[in-house]
Phi, psi and omega in degrees: 000129180276171182301323181298317180293326180297328181299323183294335179271356185267176180292154178300154182235156174294331182234060186296324182291318179296317177297314179300317180297314180301315180294324176296317179297315179300313182298313181299315178302311180298317179296313181294317180298322178297321177294317181296317179301314182296316180292321176301317181295311184295312188278323190235001183049048181221177183242162176300317178300321178294318176298317178297319178297313180296324178298319179296320179290325179300328181283345184232085183306329177282351179095177183225148169290155184300321179295326177290322175298315179298316180301310184294323182272353182055047178225170181285161177299326179296324178294317181293323180295317181297315180292320179298317183299318178299314183291326176293318178299328179269005179059033176266334174227161176223152175263134183233131181298147173263116187305320184267008178212101185292340182271350183245164173212160177262151174248133178217159179291143168276171178300320178294321178294321178293319179296315179294319178300316182299323177294317180295316183298319178302310178295319180302313179303317178296322179296321182288317177302316177298318180299331184254013185292347175290346182257143173287169177301317181296319178297319177298317179296317178295317181293320179299315179298311182296318176294331173299323178295318179295317180299315181297320180287329183276336185289134177296148179296146175291140177293144181279120182295341180279342182268129180290000000 
């Protein structure tokens, strides 16, 4: 039973539609993510965290420091190190020294890693398009715009650089 179905069995709420919407979003996310994880495993013998790390590196050809990767992926440094170690062993990423910081290094995709990521990304895009195919282009656009409003309201305000 998914979260959305469990709500129907719970006590009435003051904000039932907002709660139902939240649970619907969460359920859809979990269902689509489960499909993506399964397909990445079946088609590419990889995991979603590895795909996500490679996606971050694909956006930064010069590579990223480990702390920046951790921040972008919202996981601990230990998680990033473990995934990076695997990808280095498979020659999909490489560690490059940072000239002005002897303690740090950048991680970047190798040519082989970039090629493999692009193959995965093409299929991943198709899986997502397929997962949302019940919606028209207009509905996708409308939902994107509406969720953008939710995102903007939920995001914490940026600190004012003028305020100490």
